RODO-2510 file (C-alpha; in nm, 4 decimals, decimal comma):
residues 422
     n   res          X          Y          Z
     1     m    -1,2742    -2,7846     0,4692
     2     i    -1,3863    -2,5801     0,1823
     3     h    -1,3281    -2,6807    -0,2193
     4     f    -1,3384    -2,3488    -0,3861
     5     t    -1,4593    -2,5001    -0,7686
     6     n    -1,4840    -2,3549    -1,0801
     7     a    -1,2370    -2,0669    -1,0089
     8     r    -1,0199    -1,8467    -1,2626
     9     l    -0,7051    -1,8727    -1,1078
    10     i    -0,5132    -1,5696    -1,0603
    11     d    -0,1486    -1,6976    -0,9527
    12     p     0,1276    -1,4254    -0,9673
    13     e     0,4194    -1,6155    -0,8978
    14     t     0,3605    -1,7917    -1,1815
    15     l     0,1958    -1,5249    -1,4059
    16     t    -0,0269    -1,7268    -1,4878
    17     d    -0,4580    -1,6907    -1,5218
    18     s    -0,6654    -1,9702    -1,5991
    19     p    -0,9287    -2,1899    -1,4891
    20     g    -0,8832    -2,4694    -1,1429
    21     s    -1,0632    -2,4745    -0,8115
    22     l    -0,8874    -2,4738    -0,4448
    23     t    -0,9353    -2,6437    -0,1859
    24     v    -0,8307    -2,4920     0,1818
    25     e    -0,7850    -2,6951     0,4888
    26     n    -0,7223    -2,5686     0,8389
    27     g    -0,6420    -2,2027     0,7290
    28     l    -0,4007    -2,3224     0,4818
    29     i    -0,4114    -2,4192     0,1094
    30     h    -0,4422    -2,8377     0,0918
    31     a    -0,4671    -2,8743    -0,3050
    32     i    -0,5026    -2,6903    -0,6708
    33     n    -0,6789    -2,8814    -0,9235
    34     a    -0,7429    -3,1802    -0,6671
    35     p    -1,0657    -3,3700    -0,6847
    36     a    -1,3419    -3,1799    -0,3794
    37     p    -1,2324    -3,4262    -0,0549
    38     a    -1,5567    -3,6116     0,0881
    39     g    -1,7026    -3,4065     0,2987
    40     a    -1,5544    -3,0514     0,2118
    41     q    -1,7870    -2,7493     0,1844
    42     i    -1,8297    -2,6722    -0,2388
    43     f    -1,8225    -2,2966    -0,2757
    44     d    -1,8843    -2,2687    -0,6734
    45     c    -1,6706    -1,9520    -0,7530
    46     q    -1,8526    -1,9605    -1,0817
    47     s    -1,5859    -1,8633    -1,3398
    48     l    -1,5021    -1,5430    -1,1267
    49     p    -1,1371    -1,4396    -1,0440
    50     l    -1,0291    -1,6182    -0,7694
    51     a    -0,6582    -1,4357    -0,5978
    52     p    -0,3976    -1,4285    -0,3106
    53     g    -0,5931    -1,1556    -0,0345
    54     i    -0,4478    -0,8004    -0,0976
    55     v    -0,1440    -0,7332     0,1203
    56     d    -0,1501    -0,2899     0,1490
    57     l     0,1933    -0,1670     0,2951
    58     g     0,1714     0,1631     0,4215
    59     v    -0,1977     0,2350     0,5910
    60     q    -0,2228     0,4564     0,7989
    61     i    -0,4627     0,4549     1,1173
    62     g    -0,5855     0,6681     1,4415
    63     e    -0,5011     0,4625     1,6505
    64     p    -0,3683     0,5856     1,9286
    65     g    -0,4541     0,9340     1,8701
    66     e    -0,7332     0,9928     1,6451
    67     r    -0,8998     0,7297     1,6132
    68     h    -1,2347     0,9540     1,4647
    69     k    -1,0610     0,9913     1,1493
    70     e    -0,9597     0,5952     1,1735
    71     s    -1,0007     0,2676     1,4372
    72     f    -0,8659    -0,0722     1,3768
    73     r    -1,1908    -0,1826     1,3678
    74     s    -1,3203     0,0689     1,0498
    75     a    -1,0001    -0,0065     0,8916
    76     g    -1,0320    -0,3467     0,9102
    77     l    -1,4147    -0,4253     0,7779
    78     a    -1,2692    -0,1678     0,5238
    79     a    -0,9989    -0,3962     0,3720
    80     a    -1,2160    -0,6528     0,4038
    81     a    -1,4892    -0,4830     0,2076
    82     g    -1,1851    -0,3924    -0,0668
    83     g    -1,0007    -0,7047    -0,0932
    84     i    -0,7175    -0,6677     0,1512
    85     t    -0,6007    -0,9523     0,4320
    86     t    -0,3094    -0,7820     0,5216
    87     i    -0,2411    -0,4182     0,5995
    88     i     0,0699    -0,2966     0,6635
    89     a     0,0201    -0,0215     0,9426
    90     r     0,2313     0,3289     0,9285
    91     p     0,3733     0,4192     1,2069
    92     d     0,2665     0,8161     1,1848
    93     t     0,0079     0,8271     1,4097
    94     n    -0,0406     1,0305     1,8236
    95     p     0,2019     0,9632     1,9420
    96     a     0,4556     0,7802     1,6740
    97     i     0,5107     0,4333     1,7306
    98     d     0,8643     0,4646     1,8543
    99     s     0,8876     0,2447     2,1809
   100     p     0,7888    -0,1400     2,2279
   101     e     0,5292    -0,0316     2,4909
   102     l     0,3497     0,1541     2,1862
   103     l     0,4049    -0,0978     1,9820
   104     e     0,2119    -0,3302     2,1642
   105     f     0,0135    -0,2033     2,2538
   106     v    -0,1107    -0,1457     1,8881
   107     t    -0,0761    -0,4767     1,7853
   108     r    -0,2828    -0,5698     2,1154
   109     r    -0,5628    -0,3559     1,9869
   110     a    -0,5088    -0,4516     1,6500
   111     r    -0,5790    -0,7891     1,7244
   112     e    -0,8504    -0,7471     1,9254
   113     a    -1,1147    -0,5249     1,6696
   114     s    -0,9620    -0,6263     1,2548
   115     p    -1,1170    -0,9093     1,0726
   116     v    -0,8188    -0,8854     0,8767
   117     r    -0,4517    -0,9426     0,9704
   118     m    -0,2065    -0,6253     1,1020
   119     h     0,0915    -0,6019     1,1142
   120     h     0,2891    -0,2493     1,1853
   121     m     0,5775    -0,0611     1,1012
   122     a     0,7764     0,0822     1,3666
   123     a     0,9005     0,5115     1,3673
   124     l     1,2913     0,5409     1,2736
   125     t     1,3964     0,8131     1,4719
   126     k     1,1927     0,8940     1,8017
   127     g     0,9118     1,0781     1,7381
   128     r     0,9606     1,0594     1,4047
   129     q     1,1631     1,3786     1,4267
   130     g     1,4978     1,2597     1,2657
   131     q     1,7600     1,3555     1,5839
   132     q     1,7871     1,0421     1,8146
   133     m     1,7595     0,6298     1,6314
   134     v     1,5075     0,4520     1,7388
   135     e     1,5883     0,1226     1,9731
   136     i     1,5399    -0,1144     1,6548
   137     g     1,6449    -0,4414     1,8430
   138     f     1,3961    -0,4221     2,0610
   139     l     1,1400    -0,2782     1,8670
   140     l     1,1897    -0,5633     1,6043
   141     d     1,1616    -0,8267     1,9377
   142     a     0,8473    -0,6968     1,9710
   143     g     0,6961    -0,7422     1,6034
   144     a     0,7850    -0,4099     1,3955
   145     i     0,7452    -0,5255     1,0995
   146     a     1,0090    -0,2727     0,9481
   147     f     1,1018     0,1090     1,0022
   148     t     0,9986     0,4330     0,8820
   149     d     0,9561     0,7664     0,9857
   150     g     0,6848     0,8490     0,7028
   151     d     0,6090     1,1634     0,4856
   152     h     0,9090     1,2982     0,7973
   153     v     1,2112     1,2845     0,5875
   154     t     1,5753     1,2339     0,8047
   155     q     1,7303     1,5343     0,6584
   156     n     2,0601     1,4829     0,9251
   157     t     2,2575     1,2558     0,7223
   158     k     2,5042     1,1556     0,9961
   159     t     2,1621     1,0249     1,1637
   160     l     2,0082     0,7783     0,8444
   161     s     2,3034     0,6681     0,8143
   162     r     2,3984     0,5647     1,1627
   163     c     2,0133     0,4228     1,1610
   164     m     2,1227     0,2618     0,8339
   165     t     2,4058     0,0898     0,9560
   166     y     2,2056    -0,0762     1,2586
   167     a     1,9605    -0,1795     1,0633
   168     r     2,1343    -0,3472     0,8898
   169     s     2,3506    -0,5112     1,1810
   170     l     2,0209    -0,6277     1,2973
   171     n     1,8949    -0,7756     0,8982
   172     a     1,5754    -0,4369     0,9068
   173     l     1,4452    -0,3353     0,6422
   174     i     1,3960     0,0768     0,6187
   175     i     1,1068     0,2302     0,4510
   176     a     1,1768     0,5458     0,3200
   177     h     0,9962     0,8491     0,1452
   178     p     1,2251     1,0074    -0,1463
   179     q     1,1152     1,3790    -0,1438
   180     d     1,3232     1,6804    -0,0933
   181     p     1,1923     1,8826     0,2221
   182     g     1,3711     2,1837     0,1203
   183     l     1,2144     2,2091    -0,2149
   184     s     0,8773     1,9827    -0,1456
   185     a     0,7889     2,2611     0,1762
   186     g     0,4622     2,4449     0,1354
   187     a     0,4397     2,2461    -0,2228
   188     s     0,0357     2,1814    -0,2868
   189     a     0,1304     2,0074    -0,6830
   190     t     0,3427     1,8979    -0,9373
   191     t     0,5722     2,2177    -1,1174
   192     s     0,3963     2,2674    -1,4198
   193     k     0,2183     2,5382    -1,6802
   194     f    -0,1189     2,3983    -1,5309
   195     a    -0,0087     2,4943    -1,1298
   196     s     0,0864     2,7973    -1,1783
   197     l    -0,2251     2,8446    -1,3808
   198     r    -0,3672     2,7602    -1,0894
   199     g    -0,1351     2,9551    -0,8567
   200     i    -0,0945     2,6454    -0,5854
   201     p     0,1853     2,6593    -0,4738
   202     a     0,4207     2,3135    -0,6160
   203     v     0,7538     2,1567    -0,6253
   204     s     0,9864     2,0106    -0,9191
   205     p     0,9557     1,6451    -0,9699
   206     m     1,3643     1,6204    -0,9417
   207     a     1,2356     1,6974    -0,5203
   208     e     1,2179     1,3110    -0,5613
   209     r     1,5321     1,2065    -0,7859
   210     m     1,7409     1,4393    -0,5861
   211     a     1,6146     1,2480    -0,2811
   212     f     1,5808     0,8922    -0,3533
   213     d     1,9656     0,9543    -0,5124
   214     r     2,1301     1,0502    -0,1351
   215     d     1,9549     0,7605    -0,0101
   216     m     2,0982     0,5051    -0,2754
   217     a     2,4380     0,6981    -0,1624
   218     l     2,3616     0,5703     0,1686
   219     v     2,2151     0,2697     0,0807
   220     e     2,5597     0,1867    -0,0651
   221     m     2,7648     0,3049     0,1776
   222     t     2,5346     0,0764     0,4905
   223     g     2,4395    -0,2321     0,2715
   224     v     2,0906    -0,1772     0,4540
   225     k     1,7691    -0,3542     0,2457
   226     y     1,5872    -0,0118     0,1031
   227     h     1,2362     0,0576     0,0192
   228     a     1,1127     0,3320    -0,1301
   229     d     0,7099     0,3837    -0,0521
   230     q     0,6006     0,5852    -0,3601
   231     i     0,7753     0,6230    -0,6730
   232     t     0,6176     0,8902    -0,8166
   233     c     0,7944     1,0249    -1,1813
   234     a     0,9778     0,9337    -1,4500
   235     r     1,3315     1,0952    -1,3820
   236     t     1,3836     0,8836    -1,0413
   237     l     1,3191     0,5072    -1,2556
   238     p     1,6176     0,5754    -1,4204
   239     a     1,8512     0,5799    -1,0420
   240     l     1,6026     0,2923    -0,9378
   241     q     1,7227     0,0930    -1,2247
   242     r     2,0716     0,1206    -1,2001
   243     a     2,0109     0,0807    -0,7769
   244     k     1,9082    -0,2561    -0,8836
   245     a     2,1465    -0,3299    -1,1506
   246     n     2,4129    -0,2783    -0,9113
   247     g     2,3140    -0,5294    -0,6543
   248     l     2,1816    -0,2531    -0,4054
   249     d     1,8687    -0,4379    -0,1812
   250     v     1,6393    -0,1834    -0,3130
   251     t     1,2825    -0,2155    -0,3805
   252     a     0,9952     0,0657    -0,4718
   253     g     0,6590     0,0760    -0,4199
   254     t     0,4202     0,3766    -0,5405
   255     s     0,0351     0,4277    -0,4955
   256     i    -0,2619     0,3524    -0,6885
   257     h    -0,3541     0,7322    -0,7048
   258     h    -0,0254     0,7714    -0,8437
   259     l    -0,1457     0,5483    -1,1400
   260     t    -0,4994     0,6521    -1,2127
   261     l    -0,4765     0,9849    -1,1461
   262     n    -0,3005     1,3083    -1,2730
   263     e    -0,1857     1,6881    -1,2262
   264     l    -0,5234     1,7547    -1,4375
   265     d    -0,7733     1,5909    -1,2085
   266     v    -0,7232     1,9018    -0,8851
   267     g    -0,8139     2,1777    -1,1507
   268     d    -1,1203     2,2610    -0,9780
   269     y    -0,9699     2,2641    -0,6082
   270     r    -1,1244     1,9206    -0,4903
   271     t    -0,8370     1,8406    -0,1840
   272     f    -0,9912     1,5119    -0,1747
   273     f    -0,6794     1,4618    -0,4464
   274     k    -0,3976     1,6700    -0,2736
   275     l    -0,1764     1,3944    -0,1605
   276     t     0,2107     1,3683    -0,0352
   277     p     0,3591     1,3641    -0,3481
   278     p     0,1336     1,5153    -0,5011
   279     l    -0,0206     1,4327    -0,8640
   280     r     0,2530     1,4210    -1,1309
   281     s     0,1688     1,4759    -1,4534
   282     e    -0,0209     1,2379    -1,7690
   283     d     0,3536     1,1315    -1,8761
   284     d     0,4732     1,0112    -1,5146
   285     r     0,1565     0,8689    -1,4370
   286     l     0,2078     0,6076    -1,7823
   287     a     0,5595     0,5877    -1,6817
   288     m     0,4680     0,4966    -1,3396
   289     v     0,2757     0,2172    -1,5030
   290     q     0,4606     0,0925    -1,7140
   291     a     0,7525     0,0246    -1,4283
   292     v     0,5054    -0,1718    -1,2581
   293     a     0,4307    -0,4138    -1,5935
   294     d     0,8203    -0,4312    -1,6293
   295     g     0,8386    -0,5117    -1,2387
   296     l     1,0912    -0,2292    -1,1834
   297     i     0,8126    -0,0984    -0,9131
   298     d     0,7598    -0,3696    -0,7196
   299     t     0,4790    -0,2636    -0,4587
   300     i     0,1474    -0,1030    -0,5303
   301     s    -0,0447     0,0679    -0,2364
   302     s    -0,3317     0,2569    -0,1696
   303     y    -0,1466     0,4506     0,0927
   304     h    -0,4407     0,4791     0,2391
   305     t    -0,4208     0,8740     0,5258
   306     p    -0,7709     0,8675     0,6485
   307     a    -0,8533     1,2916     0,7176
   308     d    -1,1145     1,4660     0,8732
   309     e    -1,3736     1,6952     0,7249
   310     e    -1,2246     2,0272     0,9147
   311     s    -0,8698     1,9472     0,7955
   312     k    -1,0175     1,9176     0,4099
   313     r    -1,2755     2,2410     0,3934
   314     l    -0,9767     2,4050     0,3646
   315     p    -0,8166     2,5765     0,0755
   316     f    -0,5996     2,3702    -0,1457
   317     e    -0,3036     2,4634     0,0008
   318     e    -0,3812     2,4832     0,3657
   319     a    -0,5668     2,1246     0,3504
   320     a    -0,4261     1,8840     0,4597
   321     s    -0,2592     1,5577     0,1812
   322     g    -0,3918     1,2109     0,1613
   323     a    -0,7287     1,0481     0,0463
   324     v    -0,8532     0,7016     0,1531
   325     g    -0,7428     0,3465    -0,0123
   326     l    -0,8864     0,0580     0,1282
   327     q    -1,2093     0,0092    -0,0571
   328     t    -1,1211     0,1532    -0,3757
   329     l    -0,7953     0,0075    -0,4621
   330     l    -0,9052    -0,3440    -0,6035
   331     p    -1,1862    -0,0914    -0,8233
   332     a    -0,9038     0,1470    -0,8820
   333     a    -0,6740    -0,0920    -0,9524
   334     m    -0,8790    -0,2371    -1,2148
   335     r    -0,8736     0,0879    -1,4204
   336     l    -0,5274    -0,0341    -1,5334
   337     y    -0,6697    -0,3833    -1,6089
   338     h    -0,9325    -0,2923    -1,8408
   339     a    -0,7455    -0,0076    -1,9903
   340     g    -0,4820    -0,2783    -2,1095
   341     h    -0,2170    -0,2187    -1,8998
   342     l    -0,1763    -0,4447    -1,7248
   343     d    -0,2797    -0,8389    -1,6937
   344     l    -0,4323    -0,9679    -1,3107
   345     p    -0,1435    -1,1462    -1,2304
   346     t     0,0949    -0,8817    -1,2916
   347     l    -0,1525    -0,6715    -1,0619
   348     f    -0,1296    -0,8937    -0,7907
   349     r     0,2178    -0,9279    -0,8066
   350     a     0,2203    -0,6238    -0,7099
   351     l    -0,1062    -0,5825    -0,4861
   352     s    -0,0125    -0,9282    -0,3324
   353     l     0,3000    -1,1482    -0,4383
   354     n     0,5524    -0,8399    -0,3868
   355     p     0,4712    -0,6411    -0,0624
   356     a     0,4711    -0,9535     0,1063
   357     k     0,7975    -1,0900     0,0026
   358     r     0,9584    -0,7939     0,0810
   359     l     0,7997    -0,8428     0,4833
   360     n     0,8866    -1,2006     0,4176
   361     l     0,5078    -1,2763     0,5414
   362     p     0,3927    -1,6157     0,3354
   363     q     0,0935    -1,4641     0,1880
   364     g     0,0741    -1,3187    -0,0906
   365     r     0,0658    -1,6320    -0,3121
   366     l    -0,1812    -1,9546    -0,4647
   367     a     0,0716    -2,2190    -0,3137
   368     v    -0,0093    -2,5687    -0,1378
   369     g     0,0990    -2,4532     0,2524
   370     a     0,0422    -2,0839     0,1772
   371     p    -0,2285    -1,9364     0,4573
   372     a    -0,5612    -1,9826     0,2951
   373     d    -0,5939    -1,5399     0,2362
   374     l    -0,7886    -1,5206    -0,0809
   375     i    -1,0547    -1,3048    -0,2560
   376     l    -1,3448    -1,3703    -0,4672
   377     f    -1,4511    -1,0643    -0,7589
   378     d    -1,5868    -0,9798    -1,0319
   379     p    -1,3668    -0,7649    -1,2365
   380     d    -1,6595    -0,6494    -1,4708
   381     a    -1,9117    -0,5408    -1,2343
   382     p    -1,9320    -0,1374    -1,2641
   383     f    -2,1198     0,0545    -1,0100
   384     l    -2,1435     0,4736    -0,8700
   385     l    -1,8936     0,4761    -0,5944
   386     d    -2,0411     0,6128    -0,2785
   387     r    -1,8004     0,7677    -0,0505
   388     f    -2,0676     0,7268     0,2293
   389     k    -2,0977     0,4020     0,1928
   390     l    -1,7814     0,2708     0,2484
   391     h    -1,6278     0,1745     0,5857
   392     s    -1,3793     0,3764     0,7072
   393     k    -1,4586     0,6732     0,9251
   394     s    -1,3234     0,9650     0,7386
   395     k    -1,4762     0,9879     0,3445
   396     n    -1,1327     1,1313     0,1940
   397     t    -1,1481     0,9738    -0,1130
   398     p    -1,0485     1,1229    -0,4982
   399     f    -1,3273     0,8686    -0,6716
   400     d    -1,6179     1,0339    -0,4549
   401     g    -1,9375     0,9783    -0,7226
   402     q    -1,6742     0,8120    -1,0051
   403     r    -1,8180     0,5174    -1,2529
   404     m    -1,6013     0,2006    -1,1376
   405     e    -1,5661    -0,1685    -1,2253
   406     g    -1,4821    -0,4087    -0,9969
   407     k    -1,6164    -0,5460    -0,7175
   408     v    -1,5231    -0,8414    -0,4027
   409     l    -1,7477    -1,0810    -0,3508
   410     g    -1,5504    -1,2610    -0,1048
   411     t    -1,2864    -1,1990     0,1430
   412     w    -1,1572    -1,4905     0,3360
   413     v    -0,8819    -1,5069     0,6204
   414     a    -0,7063    -1,8518     0,7518
   415     g    -0,9747    -1,9848     0,5380
   416     t    -1,2469    -1,8382     0,7764
   417     r    -1,4915    -1,5780     0,4930
   418     v    -1,4495    -1,1924     0,6376
   419     y    -1,6145    -1,0491     0,4600
   420     a    -1,9465    -1,1305     0,1675
   421     e    -2,0820    -0,8759    -0,1042
   422     s    -2,4796    -0,8117     0,0118
***
């Protein structure tokens, strides 16, 4: 039994930030603002924020096939150091997780190697090729938490509609990447004068809007549960608002990189800033921040995508897309807090509560009976980010060398401490 005293409790359900105490027993939250029970271990939080652990929706891990980029062990250690207590892993591995046997393998490996909780999404189509539907029912039985082909957008609408119809019959969640593949092919930046001056092949933000509109028509037709993994431009927001107003079972997320960086950051051609979708304009970035504040965008994720040095040390348009983010998600989010855009309860609504709710997980909340997955952090602690000190095997972070604020001091999973700031 642990009694956290002198804490600043961040409750994303009630959107409150208040002093208090919290008692943990047998891996669950036993009491809030109650006296310390006899015999409990007392932990003084020193008036620092105690919040539900982050549920990171959409993490790429290299097992199987690319373990040199990221393993379950290294990802778990990075997550614990970053305040992430639940990883939702993507199926874009080599081979893709598209069968119950592969899903059972990665589930077992993750359980053995990771200090944090890990759930797995399965591919929506065989090999993520957009041609043949996977065995959704068998994969659900094997523990798949959702279905997605990641950034391999299914172009055949008949195939996608059949997948959605079948998923609807089993109450399965589909996670899609709204980006028109024809317009996006070969693009490394967002269409703008800046991209033209830099000579970088670019794509219009309308590629996202067009793909999202198509998906919404199919969602309306099939009634499937749908989550857009990354909404990144203002032109998509009215369509998202209409979909929700029309009663469609639709949620949307965005990445911390699209909330804290913009297209100008790629100015010196540094490939750590090459992402999918590409970084957007400052107006789009601010629109995303406001959409999170308003609750229109539901979740914030790291969209952790490890890449080795060889795949990043290439000309900008040839380099691999993606950035690691497990350890930088919280300090990057603190930029939004210190800028006055989002308070801590609103941030943790998007980081912890909403991802857990969308996936029907009990985590992400400070409530009696909820799992004791907790993080203690100092939102004001400054540091200079050194990418070589990250626990991830790959070091491709756009925040390398930047001054940041926000340090995780302790991470607990089911009441057991899995990380302590040294």
